[in-house]
C-alpha positions in Angstrom: -48.6 80.4 56.4 -52.2 81.3 55.5 -52.4 78.1 53.4 -51.3 76.0 56.4 -53.8 77.7 58.7 -56.6 77.1 56.2 -55.7 73.4 55.8 -55.6 73.1 59.6 -59.0 74.7 59.9 -60.5 72.3 57.3 -59.0 69.4 59.2 -60.5 70.5 62.5 -63.9 71.0 60.7 -63.8 67.5 59.2 -63.0 66.0 62.6 -65.8 67.9 64.2 -68.3 66.4 61.8 -66.6 63.0 61.7 -69.5 61.1 63.2 -71.6 61.9 60.2 -69.1 61.6 57.4 -68.0 58.7 55.3 -64.6 57.2 56.0 -62.8 59.0 53.2 -63.7 62.4 54.7 -62.6 61.4 58.2 -59.3 60.4 56.7 -59.1 63.8 55.0 -58.8 62.6 51.4 -58.1 64.9 48.5 -58.8 65.1 44.8 -56.8 66.7 42.0 -59.1 68.2 39.4 -57.7 68.8 35.9 -59.8 70.9 33.5 -59.4 69.9 29.8 -60.1 71.8 26.6 -60.3 69.5 23.6 -58.6 70.8 20.5 -60.9 71.5 17.5 -61.9 68.3 15.7 -60.1 66.0 18.2 -62.9 64.9 20.5 -63.0 61.3 19.2 -59.2 61.0 19.5 -59.3 62.5 23.0 -62.0 60.0 24.2 -60.0 57.1 22.7 -56.9 58.4 24.6 -58.8 58.7 27.9 -59.9 55.0 27.5 -56.3 54.0 27.3 -55.4 56.2 30.3 -58.2 54.5 32.2 -56.3 51.3 31.9 -53.3 53.1 33.2 -55.2 54.6 36.1 -56.3 51.1 37.0 -52.7 50.1 37.3 -52.0 53.2 39.4 -54.7 52.1 41.8 -53.2 48.6 42.1 -49.9 50.3 42.9 -51.5 52.4 45.7 -50.8 55.7 44.0 -54.5 56.7 43.7 -57.8 55.5 45.2 -60.0 56.3 42.2 -60.4 58.4 39.0 -63.3 59.9 37.1 -63.8 61.5 33.7 -66.7 64.0 33.4 -68.0 65.9 30.4 -69.3 69.4 30.8 -72.8 69.7 29.4 -73.5 73.3 30.3 -71.9 75.7 29.6 -70.5 74.3 26.3 -69.3 75.4 22.9 -66.2 76.9 21.4 -66.1 79.7 23.9 -66.3 77.4 27.0 -63.2 77.5 29.1 -63.0 73.7 29.2 -64.9 70.6 28.0 -63.9 67.8 30.3 -62.7 67.2 33.9 -60.6 64.4 35.3 -60.8 63.9 39.0 -58.0 61.9 40.6 -58.8 60.6 44.1 -56.0 60.4 46.7 -56.1 58.8 50.2 -54.4 61.7 52.0 -52.2 64.8 51.7 -49.0 62.7 51.4 -50.6 60.9 48.5 -50.4 64.1 46.4 -46.6 64.3 46.8 -46.3 60.5 46.1 -48.3 60.9 42.9 -46.3 63.9 41.7 -43.0 62.0 42.4 -44.2 58.9 40.5 -43.7 60.5 37.0 -40.7 58.5 36.1 -39.8 55.7 33.6 -40.2 52.9 36.2 -43.8 53.9 37.0 -44.6 54.6 33.3 -43.4 51.1 32.4 -45.6 49.6 35.2 -48.7 51.5 34.1 -48.2 50.5 30.4 -47.0 46.9 30.8 -50.3 45.4 29.6 -50.9 47.9 26.7 -50.3 47.3 23.1 -47.8 49.4 21.2 -50.6 51.2 19.6 -52.2 52.0 23.0 -48.9 53.2 24.4 -48.5 55.5 21.4 -52.0 56.9 21.9 -51.5 57.5 25.6 -48.2 59.3 24.9 -49.9 61.7 22.4 -52.5 63.1 24.9 -51.2 66.7 24.4 -52.1 66.5 20.7 -55.8 66.1 21.6 -56.3 68.4 24.5 -54.8 71.2 26.6 -54.9 71.2 30.4 -56.4 74.5 31.3 -55.8 74.4 35.0 -55.3 72.1 38.0 -56.8 72.4 41.5 -56.7 70.5 44.8 -60.0 70.0 46.6 -61.1 68.3 49.8 -64.5 67.3 51.0 -65.9 68.7 54.3 -69.3 67.0 54.4 -71.6 64.9 52.3 -74.8 62.9 52.0 -75.5 60.1 49.6 -78.1 57.5 48.8 -77.6 53.9 47.5 -75.9 55.1 44.2 -73.1 56.8 46.2 -71.0 59.2 44.3 -71.4 57.4 41.0 -74.7 59.0 40.0 -74.2 60.2 36.4 -75.5 63.8 36.5 -73.7 66.4 38.6 -74.5 70.1 39.2 -71.6 72.0 40.7 -72.2 75.3 42.4 -69.0 77.3 42.5 -69.0 79.9 45.3 -66.9 82.6 46.9 -67.0 83.0 50.7 -66.3 86.5 52.0 -63.3 87.3 54.3 -64.0 86.1 57.8 -67.1 84.3 56.7 -66.0 80.7 56.8 -67.7 79.8 60.0 -71.0 81.2 58.8 -70.8 79.4 55.5 -69.9 76.0 57.1 -72.6 76.3 59.6 -75.1 77.2 56.9 -74.2 74.3 54.6 -73.4 71.5 57.1 -76.0 72.3 59.8 -78.8 74.2 58.1 -79.0 72.9 54.6 -77.7 69.4 54.8 -80.8 68.0 56.5 -82.8 69.2 53.5 -80.4 67.4 51.2 -80.8 64.2 53.3 -84.6 64.5 53.1 -84.5 65.1 49.4 -82.4 62.0 48.9 -84.8 60.0 51.0 -87.7 61.3 48.8 -85.9 60.2 45.7 -85.3 63.6 44.3 -81.5 63.4 44.1 -78.7 60.8 44.6 -76.3 62.8 46.8 -74.7 66.1 47.8 -71.1 67.0 48.7 -69.6 70.1 50.2 -65.9 70.9 49.3 -63.1 73.4 49.7 -60.5 74.3 47.1 -57.2 73.9 48.9 -55.0 75.2 46.1 -54.8 77.7 44.5 -55.9 80.2 47.1 -56.2 83.9 47.4 -58.5 86.9 47.1 -58.1 86.9 43.3 -59.5 83.5 42.9 -63.1 83.7 41.6 -64.3 80.8 43.8 -62.9 78.9 46.8 -65.7 76.5 47.7 -68.4 74.5 46.0 -71.3 72.1 46.5 -72.2 69.3 44.1 -75.6 67.9 43.7 -75.8 64.3 42.3 -78.7 63.0 40.2 -79.5 59.5 38.9 -81.5 60.8 35.9 -81.8 64.0 33.9 -85.5 64.2 35.0 -84.5 64.3 38.6 -82.7 67.6 38.1 -86.0 69.2 37.4 -87.7 68.0 40.6 -88.5 70.6 43.3 -86.9 70.4 46.7 -89.8 72.4 48.3 -91.4 69.4 49.9 -88.1 68.6 51.5 -87.7 72.1 52.8 -91.3 72.1 54.1 -90.7 68.8 55.9 -87.5 69.9 57.6 -88.4 73.6 58.3 -92.3 73.7 58.2 -92.6 77.1 59.8 -89.8 78.9 58.1 -90.5 81.4 55.3 -88.8 81.2 51.9 -87.5 84.7 52.5 -85.8 83.8 55.7 -84.3 80.7 54.1 -83.0 82.7 51.1 -81.5 85.4 53.2 -79.7 82.9 55.5 -78.2 81.1 52.5 -77.3 84.1 50.3 -75.7 86.1 53.2 -72.9 83.5 53.6 -71.5 83.4 50.0 -71.7 84.6 46.5 -72.8 82.0 43.9 -70.3 82.5 41.1 -71.7 80.0 38.6 -73.4 76.7 38.1 -72.1 73.9 35.9 -73.8 70.7 34.7 -71.7 67.7 34.0 -72.1 64.0 33.2 -69.9 61.1 34.4 -68.3 59.5 31.3 -66.0 56.9 32.8 -64.4 56.0 36.1 -62.0 53.7 38.1 -63.5 52.7 41.4 
């Protein structure tokens, strides 16, 4: 029951901001995020396998099962002790699309997705579990966003995973969408970043989850990540102190961790 209430709350929030959102948010789209840990010595094989799966995702899109797909490599943190090395992000047009995708795992759909593949490619696609383990799956939805000309395809992404305190959702949403978003928009206009998105983790949920929301900052170049947003803050809030800004932001959530990733491939 709590899950349904949260989804309803998110839907109302998205509708409230519909005039400023892109179409996919107004339609309450979702993504399934899968976190992959590559097995030792198997990175080349894994990447080859994902190239084949990209062809299959293209067929999925033609069939109307998905609206897009992305493969991202985790740059930091990284190493043998990192929880995962890659993410795949599957875009779905609405909530019903999740169920339709889950129910599409059958021989008929497999044959349709692989009809243009060689026997060698089919074999490689079927061996994905030899090259990586799926660490976890999550369902996310966007609540607000701001993008420049590059849209969501800018190569560098910094995700800020956060935990919102109990009964603190209204304060966090107000802070991100009303207080901070204008600064992101100004920063985009100044060429410091390519975009920003604010999202909720729909599933899994619960007090034991280390995070339940995130924001993602998009950058066109590595150098852009090092640019200061101070001029953007000064332009939007010229008379506001850094201390006040910091307290207003930090009081609404706990920043659990930051993660830097790079877009490797996609189906648009």
